[in-house]
C-alpha positions as CSV (number, residue, x, y, z in Angstrom):
1,M,2.6,11.0,1.5
2,V,5.5,13.4,2.5
3,A,2.9,15.9,4.1
4,L,1.3,12.9,6.3
5,S,4.8,12.0,7.3
6,V,5.5,15.5,8.4
7,G,2.1,15.8,10.2
8,A,2.6,12.6,12.0
9,R,5.9,13.8,13.2
10,L,4.7,17.1,14.4
11,V,2.0,15.5,16.2
12,A,4.1,13.0,17.9
13,E,6.5,15.6,19.3
14,S,3.6,17.5,20.6
15,L,2.5,14.2,22.3
16,E,5.9,13.2,23.5
17,S,4.9,14.2,27.1
18,L,2.4,11.3,27.1
19,L,4.8,8.7,25.8
20,F,6.8,6.6,28.5
21,Q,10.2,4.9,27.8
22,I,10.1,5.8,24.0
23,S,11.0,8.6,21.9
24,A,8.5,10.5,19.9
25,T,10.2,9.6,16.4
26,D,10.6,5.9,17.3
27,P,10.6,4.1,13.8
28,D,9.3,1.0,15.3
29,T,6.4,2.6,16.8
30,F,5.6,4.5,13.6
31,G,5.7,1.3,11.8
32,A,3.5,-0.5,14.2
33,V,0.8,2.3,14.1
34,A,1.0,2.4,10.4
35,L,0.5,-1.5,10.3
36,L,-2.4,-1.4,12.8
37,L,-4.3,1.5,10.8
38,T,-3.8,-0.3,7.7
39,S,-5.2,-3.5,9.0
40,I,-8.2,-1.6,10.7
41,S,-9.2,0.1,7.4
42,L,-8.9,-3.1,5.3
43,A,-11.0,-5.1,7.9
44,G,-13.5,-2.4,7.9
45,S,-14.0,-2.3,4.2
46,L,-14.1,-6.0,3.8
47,V,-17.4,-6.8,5.3
48,P,-19.3,-4.3,3.1
49,A,-17.3,-5.4,0.0
50,L,-18.2,-9.0,0.8
51,L,-21.7,-8.1,1.3
52,A,-21.9,-6.1,-1.9
53,M,-20.6,-9.0,-3.8
54,R,-23.2,-11.3,-2.7
55,T,-26.0,-9.0,-3.6
56,D,-27.5,-9.5,-7.2
57,Q,-26.9,-6.4,-9.2
58,M,-29.9,-6.6,-11.2
59,L,-32.4,-6.7,-8.2
60,A,-30.5,-3.8,-6.7
61,L,-31.0,-1.7,-9.8
62,R,-34.6,-2.6,-10.2
63,A,-35.2,-1.5,-6.6
64,E,-33.8,1.8,-7.4
């Protein structure tokens, strides 16, 4: 977890020239990006999980 924080900070500082009117290490921006990425990953894994829950496991095993 610490390595991810350090990596994110290094990337943010290297991309600082592309940012307008915010600093590279703005805590609100880091929090918003973390929340956005978390929600995207949860939404992306929710659809396959729901489809897998509807599948009959015995039919899936017999097909193998």
